[in-house]
N, C-alpha and C positions, 0 to 999 in steps of 0.2 A: 236248869240250864244244861245244855249239851256242849261238850268240849271235844274237839277232834284231836286225836293222838298221832296224826300223820307225821309231824316232825320227829317225834320220839322214835317211832318205828322206822322211819326212813334213816335216821341217824344210827340206829342199832344195825341196820343193814348196810350201812356205808354208802348210801345213796345221796348225791347231791340234789339240790332243788332242780337243777337243769336236766339231770339224768332221770329223775322221777317224773318230771313233766313230760319228757319224751317218751318214756316207757308207758305212761298212762294216757299219752295223747291228749293232754290238756294244756291250756295256755299257761306259761310260766308266771304270768301276773296273777292268775287264779291261785296258783300254788303259793306264791309269795304272800298273798292276802291270808291264806289259811295258816301259813307259818307265823305271820305277825300277830294275828289275832284269831285264835282257833275256837272262839265261842260262838254260839249260834246268834247272839245278838249282834255280832259284828260282820257275819258273812251269810250270804244267800247261796246255798249249795244245792245243786241238782243231784238227785239220786244217781244219775248216770255217772257223774263226776266222782262221786263216792265209790261206786262200783268199779270204775276204772282205776282209782287209786288203790283200792283193796286188791285188785288183780295184779297191778304192777308191783305191789309190795309183797304179794304172795300170802295175804291173810284173809280172813273172813271180814266182811264189812263191819260186823259187830265189834271187832277189835279196834276199829278206828274211832269209835265214839264212846263217850262215857258221860254219865250224868254227874253234875257237880253242884254243890250249893253256890249260890251266887257270890257269897263272900270268898269262897275258895277260888273262884274264877278271877277275882281281882287281885289276888296275891300271888 
């Protein structure tokens, strides 16, 4: 399963959800969904959205995703 690290990276950079959504030019509701449930079984994310988030956070898109065991994603 894939988990998104958007929330952790944004927090480390001191970015609120609203500010990140504006910087990435994405709907704040989409970002709220990513923050609430960052696993692939919970969200349907376009690659363009992932790219926009990576650019807004100043990281490579590969830093936003990680592979985790299903048990780990529930805990």
